[in-house]
KOLBAGU-109851 format. One record per atom (N, C-alpha, C): residue number from 0; residue in three letters; atom name; x, z, y. Coordinates in pm, whole numbers. Each point is the difference from the previous one (the first is absolute). Layout:
N
PT  drenmi  loba  vogu       u       w       v
PT     NUM   ALA    CA       X       Z       Y
...
END
This chain:
232
PT  drenmi  loba  vogu       u       w       v
PT       0   MET     N    8047    -963    3056
PT       0   MET    CA     127      40     -58
PT       0   MET     C      80      83     101
PT       1   ILE     N      48     114     -43
PT       1   ILE    CA      85      84      83
PT       1   ILE     C     134     -70      24
PT       2   LYS     N      47       5     123
PT       2   LYS    CA     130     -57      33
PT       2   LYS     C      91     113      49
PT       3   LEU     N     115      12     -65
PT       3   LEU    CA     100     100      38
PT       3   LEU     C     113     -71      73
PT       4   TYR     N      23      39     124
PT       4   TYR    CA     103     -61      82
PT       4   TYR     C     128      82     -10
PT       5   SER     N     107     -68     -41
PT       5   SER    CA     126      68     -27
PT       5   SER     C     115     -71      68
PT       6   PHE     N     120      58     -10
PT       6   PHE    CA     121     -66      49
PT       6   PHE     C      45    -108     -98
PT       7   GLY     N     -10      29    -130
PT       7   GLY    CA      51     -88    -104
PT       7   GLY     C     107      70     -80
PT       8   SER     N      25     -48    -120
PT       8   SER    CA      94      67     -90
PT       8   SER     C     142      -3      54
PT       9   SER     N      70     110     -23
PT       9   SER    CA     142      13      37
PT       9   SER     C      63     107     -88
PT      10   PHE     N     129     -12     -21
PT      10   PHE    CA      79     102     -71
PT      10   PHE     C     -48      22    -144
PT      11   GLY     N     -72     -97     -59
PT      11   GLY    CA     -44      16    -138
PT      11   GLY     C    -130      74     -18
PT      12   VAL     N     -67      37     110
PT      12   VAL    CA    -132      63      -8
PT      12   VAL     C    -100     -87      76
PT      13   MET     N    -131      28     -16
PT      13   MET    CA     -99     -92      56
PT      13   MET     C      -3      -1     152
PT      14   ASP     N      54     107      60
PT      14   ASP    CA       6       6     146
PT      14   ASP     C     101     108      39
PT      15   PRO     N      73     -21     110
PT      15   PRO    CA      95     104      43
PT      15   PRO     C     -67     121      63
PT      16   SER     N    -130     -10      30
PT      16   SER    CA     -74     112      57
PT      16   SER     C     -70      80    -109
PT      17   PRO     N      28     130     -12
PT      17   PRO    CA     -72      80    -100
PT      17   PRO     C    -150       7      28
PT      18   PHE     N     -40     -18     124
PT      18   PHE    CA    -143       7      32
PT      18   PHE     C     -74    -123     -51
PT      19   VAL     N      66    -115       4
PT      19   VAL    CA     -58    -120     -60
PT      19   VAL     C      -7      16    -151
PT      20   VAL     N     110      47     -61
PT      20   VAL    CA       3      18    -145
PT      20   VAL     C    -107     100     -44
PT      21   LYS     N     -22     102      81
PT      21   LYS    CA    -103     100     -33
PT      21   LYS     C    -137     -65     -18
PT      22   VAL     N     -38     -82      97
PT      22   VAL    CA    -131     -65      -7
PT      22   VAL     C      -4    -101    -114
PT      23   ASP     N     109     -75     -18
PT      23   ASP    CA       5     -98    -109
PT      23   ASP     C     -15      69    -136
PT      24   THR     N      72     109     -21
PT      24   THR    CA      -7      72    -126
PT      24   THR     C    -138      60     -21
PT      25   PHE     N     -57      56     106
PT      25   PHE    CA    -135      54     -10
PT      25   PHE     C    -100    -108     -39
PT      26   LEU     N      10    -117      61
PT      26   LEU    CA     -91    -110     -35
PT      26   LEU     C      18     -42    -145
PT      27   ARG     N     123      -4     -47
PT      27   ARG    CA      24     -33    -140
PT      27   ARG     C     -61     105     -93
PT      28   MET     N      17     127      36
PT      28   MET    CA     -57     107     -81
PT      28   MET     C    -152      -5      -2
PT      29   SER     N     -60     -38     113
PT      29   SER    CA    -146      -1      12
PT      29   SER     C     -64    -118     -71
PT      30   GLY     N      78    -106     -20
PT      30   GLY    CA     -56    -120     -64
PT      30   GLY     C     -77     -90      94
PT      31   LEU     N       1      29     129
PT      31   LEU    CA     -70     -85      96
PT      31   LEU     C      76    -132      18
PT      32   PRO     N     -72    -113       6
PT      32   PRO    CA      67    -128      27
PT      32   PRO     C      44      -7     146
PT      33   TYR     N     119     -55      23
PT      33   TYR    CA      51     -10     136
PT      33   TYR     C     109    -105       5
PT      34   ASP     N      28     -47     119
PT      34   ASP    CA     111     -91      25
PT      34   ASP     C     100      67      93
PT      35   VAL     N     127     -24     -22
PT      35   VAL    CA     105      48      90
PT      35   VAL     C      41    -115      90
PT      36   ILE     N       2      27     130
PT      36   ILE    CA      42     -98      99
PT      36   ILE     C     135      46      55
PT      37   PRO     N     112     -51     -56
PT      37   PRO    CA     132      48      43
PT      37   PRO     C      56     -82     115
PT      38   ASP     N      30      67     109
PT      38   ASP    CA      60     -67     116
PT      38   ASP     C      39     106     101
PT      39   PHE     N     124       0      40
PT      39   PHE    CA      46      99      98
PT      39   PHE     C     -83      -5     128
PT      40   HIS     N     -48    -118      35
PT      40   HIS    CA     -76     -16     124
PT      40   HIS     C    -141      59      -9
PT      41   ASN     N     -39      47    -120
PT      41   ASN    CA    -130      68     -13
PT      41   ASN     C     -11     119      92
PT      42   ILE     N     115      58      33
PT      42   ILE    CA      -2     120      84
PT      42   ILE     C     -64     -28     135
PT      43   LYS     N       8    -125      46
PT      43   LYS    CA     -61     -36     128
PT      43   LYS     C    -153      -5      -8
PT      44   LYS     N     -53     -12    -122
PT      44   LYS    CA    -144      -9     -20
PT      44   LYS     C     -64     136     -27
PT      45   SER     N      84      99     -26
PT      45   SER    CA     -51     130     -41
PT      45   SER     C     -71      73     114
PT      46   PRO     N    -112      64     -28
PT      46   PRO    CA     -71      76     104
PT      46   PRO     C      83     112      61
PT      47   LYS     N      98      50     -75
PT      47   LYS    CA      81     111      50
PT      47   LYS     C     147     -39      18
PT      48   GLY     N      29    -128     -14
PT      48   GLY    CA     137     -46      20
PT      48   GLY     C      95      41    -110
PT      49   LYS     N     -54      38    -117
PT      49   LYS    CA      82      38    -114
PT      49   LYS     C     -61     -57    -127
PT      50   LEU     N      81      -8    -105
PT      50   LEU    CA     -49     -43    -130
PT      50   LEU     C       9     118     -96
PT      51   PRO     N     -95       5     -97
PT      51   PRO    CA     -96    -105     -34
PT      51   PRO     C    -130      11      79
PT      52   PHE     N     -79    -108     -11
PT      52   PHE    CA    -142       9      31
PT      52   PHE     C     -72     -92     -98
PT      53   ILE     N    -129      23     -15
PT      53   ILE    CA     -78     -85     -89
PT      53   ILE     C    -115     -63      78
PT      54   GLU     N     -50    -108     -52
PT      54   GLU    CA    -124     -60      46
PT      54   GLU     C     -98       2    -116
PT      55   ASP     N    -121      45      28
PT      55   ASP    CA    -102       8    -104
PT      55   ASP     C    -137     -17      64
PT      56   ASP     N     -70    -105     -38
PT      56   ASP    CA    -133     -28      57
PT      56   ASP     C       1       0     152
PT      57   GLY     N     104     -59      56
PT      57   GLY    CA       8     -10     146
PT      57   GLY     C      56     122      69
PT      58   ASN     N      27     107     -75
PT      58   ASN    CA      55     123      56
PT      58   ASN     C     151       1     -14
PT      59   LYS     N      69      44     104
PT      59   LYS    CA     144      22      -6
PT      59   LYS     C      25     149       1
PT      60   ILE     N      73      47    -101
PT      60   ILE    CA      32     143     -10
PT      60   ILE     C     150      14     -10
PT      61   ALA     N      59      79      87
PT      61   ALA    CA     144      22       0
PT      61   ALA     C      31     145     -36
PT      62   ASP     N     125      23     -40
PT      62   ASP    CA      51     131     -43
PT      62   ASP     C     -34      23    -147
PT      63   SER     N     101      23     -81
PT      63   SER    CA     -19       9    -144
PT      63   SER     C    -101     107     -41
PT      64   SER     N       2     114      67
PT      64   SER    CA     -94     108     -36
PT      64   SER     C    -144     -39      31
PT      65   PHE     N     -21     -61     117
PT      65   PHE    CA    -135     -43      36
PT      65   PHE     C     -47    -114     -90
PT      66   ILE     N      92     -85     -39
PT      66   ILE    CA     -35    -111     -90
PT      66   ILE     C     -49      55    -134
PT      67   ILE     N      76      92     -56
PT      67   ILE    CA     -37      56    -130
PT      67   ILE     C    -132      75       9
PT      68   ASP     N     -20      80     105
PT      68   ASP    CA    -127      70      18
PT      68   ASP     C    -116     -98      11
PT      69   TYR     N      21    -107      75
PT      69   TYR    CA    -104    -103      16
PT      69   TYR     C     -36     -63    -135
PT      70   LEU     N     102     -36     -78
PT      70   LEU    CA     -24     -66    -128
PT      70   LEU     C     -72      93     -98
PT      71   ILE     N      40     127      -1
PT      71   ILE    CA     -65      96     -90
PT      71   ILE     C    -148      13      33
PT      72   LYS     N     -31      11     129
PT      72   LYS    CA    -139      19      41
PT      72   LYS     C     -82    -127     -18
PT      73   LYS     N      53    -114      43
PT      73   LYS    CA     -79    -123      -5
PT      73   LYS     C     -27     -44    -143
PT      74   TYR     N     100      11     -86
PT      74   TYR    CA     -14     -52    -136
PT      74   TYR     C     -25     110    -103
PT      75   ASP     N     -25     121      51
PT      75   ASP    CA     -35     113     -87
PT      75   ASP     C     101      15    -114
PT      76   LEU     N     126       3      36
PT      76   LEU    CA     107       5     -99
PT      76   LEU     C      14     141     -56
PT      77   SER     N      30       7    -127
PT      77   SER    CA       5     131     -68
PT      77   SER     C     142      40     -39
PT      78   LEU     N     100     -65      61
PT      78   LEU    CA     139      26     -38
PT      78   LEU     C      37     148      15
PT      79   ASP     N     -56      66     101
PT      79   ASP    CA      33     141      25
PT      79   ASP     C    -110      95     -47
PT      80   ALA     N     -99     -52     -69
PT      80   ALA    CA    -117      82     -34
PT      80   ALA     C      35     117     -91
PT      81   PHE     N     105     -13     -80
PT      81   PHE    CA      33     106     -95
PT      81   PHE     C      79     114      65
PT      82   LEU     N      42     -17     123
PT      82   LEU    CA      77     105      67
PT      82   LEU     C     -90     116      44
PT      83   THR     N      53     120      -8
PT      83   THR    CA     -73     116      50
PT      83   THR     C       9       3     153
PT      84   THR     N     -78      85      60
PT      84   THR    CA       6      15     145
PT      84   THR     C     139      42      45
PT      85   GLU     N      62      90     -77
PT      85   GLU    CA     134      48      34
PT      85   GLU     C     102    -112     -15
PT      86   GLN     N     -13     -82    -102
PT      86   GLN    CA      93    -111     -20
PT      86   GLN     C     -14    -104     111
PT      87   LYS     N    -122     -24      45
PT      87   LYS    CA     -20     -94     110
PT      87   LYS     C      64      54     129
PT      88   ALA     N     -12     129      21
PT      88   ALA    CA      62      60     119
PT      88   ALA     C     152      -9      -8
PT      89   LEU     N      55      29    -118
PT      89   LEU    CA     144      -8     -20
PT      89   LEU     C      49    -143      19
PT      90   SER     N     -76     -94     -54
PT      90   SER    CA      34    -141      14
PT      90   SER     C       7     -40     146
PT      91   TYR     N     -95      45      79
PT      91   TYR    CA      -2     -34     143
PT      91   TYR     C     124      54      70
PT      92   LEU     N      31     127     -22
PT      92   LEU    CA     113      62      68
PT      92   LEU     C     133     -62     -43
PT      93   LEU     N      13     -29    -129
PT      93   LEU    CA     123     -61     -49
PT      93   LEU     C      16    -143      49
PT      94   THR     N    -111     -70      12
PT      94   THR    CA       4    -136      56
PT      94   THR     C      56       3     141
PT      95   LYS     N     -44      97      79
PT      95   LYS    CA      51      12     137
PT      95   LYS     C     148      32       0
PT      96   SER     N      46      79     -95
PT      96   SER    CA     142      32     -10
PT      96   SER     C      81    -126     -30
PT      97   ILE     N     -50     -81     -92
PT      97   ILE    CA      70    -123     -37
PT      97   ILE     C      -1     -99     116
PT      98   ASP     N    -116     -17      61
PT      98   ASP    CA     -15     -99     107
PT      98   ASP     C      71      39     128
PT      99   GLU     N       8     129      28
PT      99   GLU    CA      53      45     129
PT      99   GLU     C     139      61     -10
PT     100   ASN     N      53      15    -122
PT     100   ASN    CA     133      58     -15
PT     100   ASN     C      90     -90     -83
PT     101   LEU     N     -35     -21    -126
PT     101   LEU    CA      83     -83     -87
PT     101   LEU     C      12    -143      55
PT     102   TYR     N    -107     -50      59
PT     102   TYR    CA       3    -136      56
PT     102   TYR     C     113     -15     102
PT     103   TRP     N      16      99      87
PT     103   TRP    CA     100      -9     105
PT     103   TRP     C     141      10     -56
PT     104   CYS     N      14      68    -113
PT     104   CYS    CA     129       0     -70
PT     104   CYS     C      31    -140     -52
PT     105   LEU     N    -102     -68     -50
PT     105   LEU    CA      16    -139     -44
PT     105   LEU     C      42     -90     116
PT     106   VAL     N     -66      17     114
PT     106   VAL    CA      34     -80     117
PT     106   VAL     C     145      23      40
PT     107   TYR     N      42     125       3
PT     107   TYR    CA     139      30      32
PT     107   TYR     C      93     -68    -100
PT     108   SER     N     -31      10    -129
PT     108   SER    CA      88     -54    -104
PT     108   SER     C      19    -150      14
PT     109   ARG     N     -95     -67      59
PT     109   ARG    CA       8    -146      13
PT     109   ARG     C      54     -45     136
PT     110   TRP     N     -55      57     104
PT     110   TRP    CA      27     -52     133
PT     110   TRP     C     115      66      73
PT     111   ILE     N      36     122     -40
PT     111   ILE    CA     104      72      72
PT     111   ILE     C     126      18     -85
PT     112   ALA     N     -16      30    -129
PT     112   ALA    CA     117      18     -87
PT     112   ALA     C      85    -127       0
PT     113   ASP     N     128      13      30
PT     113   ASP    CA      86    -116      20
PT     113   ASP     C      19     -84    -126
PT     114   ASP     N     -11      63    -117
PT     114   ASP    CA      25     -77    -123
PT     114   ASP     C    -114     -97     -33
PT     115   THR     N    -121      26      51
PT     115   THR    CA    -115     -84     -32
PT     115   THR     C     -40     -90     116
PT     116   TRP     N      36      36     120
PT     116   TRP    CA     -41     -78     117
PT     116   TRP     C      34    -149      -9
PT     117   PRO     N     120     -40     -46
PT     117   PRO    CA      29    -144      -9
PT     117   PRO     C    -100     -75     -88
PT     118   LEU     N     -44      61    -110
PT     118   LEU    CA    -101     -63     -85
PT     118   LEU     C    -132     -14      72
PT     119   ILE     N     -41     105      70
PT     119   ILE    CA    -126      -3      74
PT     119   ILE     C       5    -107     108
PT     120   SER     N     110      -4      72
PT     120   SER    CA      15     -97     107
PT     120   SER     C      -6    -143     -54
PT     121   ASN     N      68     -24    -111
PT     121   ASN    CA       0    -134     -58
PT     121   ASN     C    -138     -38     -54
PT     122   THR     N     -68      97     -62
PT     122   THR    CA    -131     -29     -60
PT     122   THR     C    -104     -35     105
PT     123   PHE     N      -2      76     107
PT     123   PHE    CA    -108     -17      98
PT     123   PHE     C      34     -91     118
PT     124   PHE     N     130     -19      25
PT     124   PHE    CA      36     -70     123
PT     124   PHE     C      87    -123     -19
PT     125   SER     N      36     -33    -123
PT     125   SER    CA      94    -111     -22
PT     125   SER     C     -56    -135      45
PT     126   LYS     N    -132     -14       3
PT     126   LYS    CA     -60    -128      37
PT     126   LYS     C     -33      -9     149
PT     127   LEU     N      35     102      74
PT     127   LEU    CA     -23      -6     144
PT     127   LEU     C      85    -111      63
PT     128   PRO     N     -53     -68      98
PT     128   PRO    CA      81    -102      67
PT     128   PRO     C     108      64      87
PT     129   TRP     N     109     -74      16
PT     129   TRP    CA     102      43      95
PT     129   TRP     C     -55     -22     140
PT     130   PRO     N      14      89      98
PT     130   PRO    CA      88     118      -6
PT     130   PRO     C     -73     129     -34
PT     131   LEU     N    -130      -7     -41
PT     131   LEU    CA     -74     123     -28
PT     131   LEU     C      69      86    -105
PT     132   LYS     N      55     -66    -104
PT     132   LYS    CA      61      77    -107
PT     132   LYS     C     125      75      45
PT     133   LEU     N      50     -33     118
PT     133   LEU    CA     119      68      52
PT     133   LEU     C     -31     139      55
PT     134   PHE     N    -122      17      52
PT     134   PHE    CA     -29     129      64
PT     134   PHE     C    -128      67     -47
PT     135   LEU     N     -98     -78     -54
PT     135   LEU    CA    -129      59     -35
PT     135   LEU     C      10     102    -113
PT     136   PRO     N      75     -27    -110
PT     136   PRO    CA      10     103    -106
PT     136   PRO     C      50     134      52
PT     137   ALA     N     105      -1      83
PT     137   ALA    CA      53     125      54
PT     137   ALA     C    -100      67      92
PT     138   LEU     N     -77     -80      73
PT     138   LEU    CA    -100      55      91
PT     138   LEU     C    -112      69     -78
PT     139   ILE     N     -46     -65    -107
PT     139   ILE    CA    -106      59     -82
PT     139   ILE     C      52     125     -71
PT     140   ARG     N     123      -7     -50
PT     140   ARG    CA      58     118     -65
PT     140   ARG     C       7     117      98
PT     141   LYS     N      35     -28     124
PT     141   LYS    CA       5     105     102
PT     141   LYS     C    -138      62      20
PT     142   GLY     N    -105     -84      -3
PT     142   GLY    CA    -136      51      15
PT     142   GLY     C     -41      88    -118
PT     143   VAL     N      41     -41    -122
PT     143   VAL    CA     -29      81    -118
PT     143   VAL     C      70     134      10
PT     144   LYS     N     125      -3      45
PT     144   LYS    CA      76     125      15
PT     144   LYS     C     -69      92     100
PT     145   LYS     N     -52     -57     108
PT     145   LYS    CA     -72      80     100
PT     145   LYS     C    -125      62     -60
PT     146   ASN     N     -74     -78     -81
PT     146   ASN    CA    -120      52     -65
PT     146   ASN     C      34     114     -96
PT     147   LEU     N     108     -16     -75
PT     147   LEU    CA      42     104     -94
PT     147   LEU     C      40     128      75
PT     148   HIS     N      64     -17     114
PT     148   HIS    CA      38     117      79
PT     148   HIS     C    -126      71      52
PT     149   GLY     N     -97     -79      46
PT     149   GLY    CA    -124      60      49
PT     149   GLY     C     -78      69    -110
PT     150   GLN     N      -1     -59    -120
PT     150   GLN    CA     -70      60    -113
PT     150   GLN     C      69     128     -47
PT     151   GLY     N     134       1      11
PT     151   GLY    CA      75     119     -37
PT     151   GLY     C     105     -23    -106
PT     152   ILE     N     -27     -86     -96
PT     152   ILE    CA      95     -27    -108
PT     152   ILE     C     133     -49      57
PT     153   GLY     N      -8     -83     103
PT     153   GLY    CA     121     -59      56
PT     153   GLY     C      90      98      71
PT     154   ARG     N     -43     123      18
PT     154   ARG    CA      84     101      63
PT     154   ARG     C      96      65    -100
PT     155   HIS     N     -19     -32    -129
PT     155   HIS    CA      82      60    -104
PT     155   HIS     C     115     -93     -39
PT     156   SER     N     100      58     -66
PT     156   SER    CA     110     -80     -54
PT     156   SER     C     -46     -70    -128
PT     157   LYS     N      77     -97     -45
PT     157   LYS    CA     -35     -70    -123
PT     157   LYS     C      -8      97    -118
PT     158   SER     N      94      92     -10
PT     158   SER    CA      -1      95    -111
PT     158   SER     C    -123      89       4
PT     159   GLU     N     -44      35     119
PT     159   GLU    CA    -121      82      14
PT     159   GLU     C    -125     -80     -38
PT     160   ILE     N      -2    -127      37
PT     160   ILE    CA    -115     -85     -35
PT     160   ILE     C      -3     -24    -151
PT     161   LEU     N     116     -15     -60
PT     161   LEU    CA       5     -10    -146
PT     161   LEU     C     -55     127     -66
PT     162   GLU     N      29     115      58
PT     162   GLU    CA     -51     126     -55
PT     162   GLU     C    -152       7      14
PT     163   ILE     N     -52     -43     114
PT     163   ILE    CA    -146      -4      20
PT     163   ILE     C     -64     -93    -103
PT     164   THR     N      62    -116     -20
PT     164   THR    CA     -50     -96     -99
PT     164   THR     C       4      60    -139
PT     165   LYS     N     109      68     -32
PT     165   LYS    CA      15      64    -132
PT     165   LYS     C    -111     103     -24
PT     166   GLN     N     -34      75     102
PT     166   GLN    CA    -105     101     -16
PT     166   GLN     C    -134     -65     -33
PT     167   SER     N     -29    -115      62
PT     167   SER    CA    -124     -72     -33
PT     167   SER     C       4     -50    -144
PT     168   PHE     N     110     -62     -40
PT     168   PHE    CA      12     -50    -137
PT     168   PHE     C     -11     115    -101
PT     169   SER     N      66     111      29
PT     169   SER    CA      -2     115     -92
PT     169   SER     C    -141      56     -14
PT     170   ALA     N     -73       8     112
PT     170   ALA    CA    -136      52      -4
PT     170   ALA     C     -91     -93     -81
PT     171   LEU     N      12    -130      23
PT     171   LEU    CA     -82     -96     -75
PT     171   LEU     C      35       3    -148
PT     172   SER     N     129      11     -30
PT     172   SER    CA      43       5    -140
PT     172   SER     C     -55     124     -70
PT     173   ALA     N       5     115      69
PT     173   ALA    CA     -52     124     -59
PT     173   ALA     C    -151      -9     -20
PT     174   MET     N     -69     -62      93
PT     174   MET    CA    -146     -13     -10
PT     174   MET     C     -39     -94    -114
PT     175   LEU     N      71    -111     -14
PT     175   LEU    CA     -32     -95    -107
PT     175   LEU     C      35      56    -136
PT     176   ALA     N     115      66     -10
PT     176   ALA    CA      48      56    -126
PT     176   ALA     C      -3    -108    -109
PT     177   GLU     N     -65      28    -113
PT     177   GLU    CA      -4     -96    -110
PT     177   GLU     C    -133     -74      -7
PT     178   GLN     N     -82      12     104
PT     178   GLN    CA    -127     -70       0
PT     178   GLN     C      21    -149      25
PT     179   SER     N     -98     -79     -40
PT     179   SER    CA       6    -144      28
PT     179   SER     C     -27     -27     147
PT     180   TYR     N     -95      76      55
PT     180   TYR    CA     -37     -14     141
PT     180   TYR     C      -6     138      63
PT     181   PHE     N     -17       5     130
PT     181   PHE    CA      18     126      70
PT     181   PHE     C    -110     103     -26
PT     182   PHE     N    -117     -46     -43
PT     182   PHE    CA    -106      96     -31
PT     182   PHE     C     -48     -16    -144
PT     183   GLY     N      92     -40     -88
PT     183   GLY    CA     -36      -9    -141
PT     183   GLY     C      31    -134     -62
PT     184   ASP     N     -90     -45     -88
PT     184   ASP    CA      26    -124     -73
PT     184   ASP     C     -72    -121      59
PT     185   LYS     N     -62      17     117
PT     185   LYS    CA     -67    -112      66
PT     185   LYS     C      52     -13     143
PT     186   PRO     N      13    -123      49
PT     186   PRO    CA      47     -18     137
PT     186   PRO     C    -111      22     101
PT     187   CYS     N      38      37     121
PT     187   CYS    CA     -94      13     111
PT     187   CYS     C      68     -58     124
PT     188   SER     N     -68       7     112
PT     188   SER    CA      56     -60     121
PT     188   SER     C     131      66      41
PT     189   PHE     N      17     126     -32
PT     189   PHE    CA     126      66      34
PT     189   PHE     C     117     -62     -75
PT     190   ASP     N     -22     -44    -122
PT     190   ASP    CA     106     -67     -74
PT     190   ASP     C      41    -130      68
PT     191   ALA     N     -97     -69      59
PT     191   ALA    CA      33    -121      77
PT     191   ALA     C      86      35     120
PT     192   THR     N     -31     111      66
PT     192   THR    CA      77      46     116
PT     192   THR     C     143      34     -40
PT     193   VAL     N      16      75    -108
PT     193   VAL    CA     134      41     -41
PT     193   VAL     C      81    -121     -46
PT     194   TYR     N     -62     -85     -83
PT     194   TYR    CA      72    -117     -46
PT     194   TYR     C      48     -85     117
PT     195   ALA     N     -87     -18      99
PT     195   ALA    CA      32     -87     113
PT     195   ALA     C     127      43      70
PT     196   SER     N      21     130      14
PT     196   SER    CA     122      49      64
PT     196   SER     C     118       2     -97
PT     197   LEU     N     -23      45    -122
PT     197   LEU    CA     110       9     -95
PT     197   LEU     C      58    -136     -34
PT     198   CYS     N     -84    -103     -12
PT     198   CYS    CA      51    -131     -39
PT     198   CYS     C      95     -56     105
PT     199   GLU     N     -17      43     126
PT     199   GLU    CA      88     -47     106
PT     199   GLU     C     140      61     -11
PT     200   PHE     N      14     104     -81
PT     200   PHE    CA     130      58     -29
PT     200   PHE     C      49     -39    -140
PT     201   ILE     N     -92      -3     -96
PT     201   ILE    CA      37     -12    -141
PT     201   ILE     C      -2    -144     -50
PT     202   SER     N     -97     -78      42
PT     202   SER    CA     -21    -133     -58
PT     202   SER     C      62    -114      81
PT     203   VAL     N      54      30     116
PT     203   VAL    CA      60    -104      83
PT     203   VAL     C     131     -48     -62
PT     204   ASP     N      43    -120      43
PT     204   ASP    CA     116     -63     -64
PT     204   ASP     C     129      20      79
PT     205   TYR     N      11     109      73
PT     205   TYR    CA     125      34      68
PT     205   TYR     C      27     148     -19
PT     206   ASP     N     124      39      21
PT     206   ASP    CA      40     140     -19
PT     206   ASP     C      47      60     131
PT     207   ASN     N     -35     125      20
PT     207   ASN    CA      61      82     105
PT     207   ASN     C      -9     145     -45
PT     208   ASP     N      46      91      82
PT     208   ASP    CA       4     141     -39
PT     208   ASP     C    -140      54     -29
PT     209   PHE     N     -99     -45      75
PT     209   PHE    CA    -136      50     -16
PT     209   PHE     C     -62     -52    -131
PT     210   ASN     N      24    -125     -31
PT     210   ASN    CA     -53     -57    -123
PT     210   ASN     C      64      63    -123
PT     211   ARG     N     132      19       7
PT     211   ARG    CA      68      62    -114
PT     211   ARG     C     -50     142     -21
PT     212   LEU     N     -30      70     109
PT     212   LEU    CA     -57     134     -12
PT     212   LEU     C    -135      -3     -71
PT     213   ALA     N     -86     -93      37
PT     213   ALA    CA    -133     -10     -62
PT     213   ALA     C      10     -27    -150
PT     214   LYS     N      95     -83     -38
PT     214   LYS    CA      11     -40    -140
PT     214   LYS     C      54     110     -91
PT     215   LYS     N      42     111      60
PT     215   LYS    CA      44     114     -81
PT     215   LYS     C    -118      73     -63
PT     216   TYR     N    -121     -25      52
PT     216   TYR    CA    -119      68     -51
PT     216   TYR     C     -67     -89    -104
PT     217   ASP     N      34      27    -127
PT     217   ASP    CA     -42     -89    -109
PT     217   ASP     C    -151     -15      -8
PT     218   ASN     N     -73     110      24
PT     218   ASN    CA    -145     -11     -14
PT     218   ASN     C     -61     -83     113
PT     219   LEU     N      63       1     116
PT     219   LEU    CA     -49     -84     109
PT     219   LEU     C      30    -147     -26
PT     220   VAL     N     115     -27     -60
PT     220   VAL    CA      33    -138     -39
PT     220   VAL     C    -100     -49    -104
PT     221   ARG     N     -28      84    -100
PT     221   ARG    CA     -98     -40    -104
PT     221   ARG     C    -138     -20      60
PT     222   PHE     N     -36      82      98
PT     222   PHE    CA    -129     -14      67
PT     222   PHE     C     -10    -137      66
PT     223   CYS     N     102     -40      73
PT     223   CYS    CA      -1    -131      64
PT     223   CYS     C      -9    -111    -104
PT     224   GLN     N      76      14    -106
PT     224   GLN    CA      -3    -102    -106
PT     224   GLN     C    -138      -7     -64
PT     225   ARG     N     -65     115     -16
PT     225   ARG    CA    -134       4     -60
PT     225   ARG     C    -100     -74      89
PT     226   ILE     N       3      27     129
PT     226   ILE    CA     -90     -69      93
PT     226   ILE     C      26    -150      -3
PT     227   GLU     N     126     -39       2
PT     227   GLU    CA      34    -142       3
PT     227   GLU     C     -39     -70    -130
PT     228   HIS     N      19      67    -111
PT     228   HIS    CA     -38     -59    -130
PT     228   HIS     C    -150     -15     -12
PT     229   THR     N     -74      98      53
PT     229   THR    CA    -146      -1     -14
PT     229   THR     C     -68     -90     101
PT     230   TYR     N      50      -3     123
PT     230   TYR    CA     -73     -68     107
PT     230   TYR     C      71    -121      60
PT     231   TYR     N     129     -14     -28
PT     231   TYR    CA      74    -112      58
PT     231   TYR     C      58     -92    -107
END
C-alpha cells in the first residue's frame, strides 16, 4: 500500500501545502489505493526534509513532481495518455510557473501579510510550550521572510505581489475558459497541480485579499468545486 506523508488537514482543505494536495489529488484521480499519514513531524522523516513524500514497496520518494513521475511509470498510469506532445510540454512549463511563482505568492499571503499572520501563528504554534511560543513563531516568520526575499517575491510590495498573483489567476482562467478541465473534458495530472494551488486560495475557510481575488474568477471557483465534488 502506498503511504502519503502529509502535514494534516488545515484551513478546510486536506493539507495546507499545495504540494501535498497535488499528490493526494493525483492519487485520487489515478484510482490507486493509498493511505495518508498526517503528522507535522513527518517532515523529519522525509529524504529531502520537505513534504510530501511517499513510501511504496520500501522506496521513499520525495518532491511532488518526482512522486507523480514515479507513480506514472511504476503503475503504467494513463491519466495523461490523451495529451499531445505539445500539451505535455505546456503542462510541464505551466507547472513550473505555478510551483515556482504562484506558490511564493501564497506563502507571502499567509506568512507575511499582516491580516493573515495571526491565524497562521495560532494554527501552527498555539500548542507550543511556554516559552517557545513567545519567540519561535516570530523567528520562523523571519526565516520565511528571508526565503521570500532570496526567491525574489519578497522584494516586492503587497500590491505588486497581488498583481503578480492576479496575472497567474487571469492566465489560468483564460486557459480554462468554459472547459471542465484544462485540456478538455477529462482530467490529467496538470489539473491536480492547478487544483492543489487554487484550493489554497479558493477553498480555504479564511479570507484575505489574495483569496478574495481568486474568488473573482468564476470558472476557477467552479473548477475547484468540480474537483472536490468528483474526488473529495
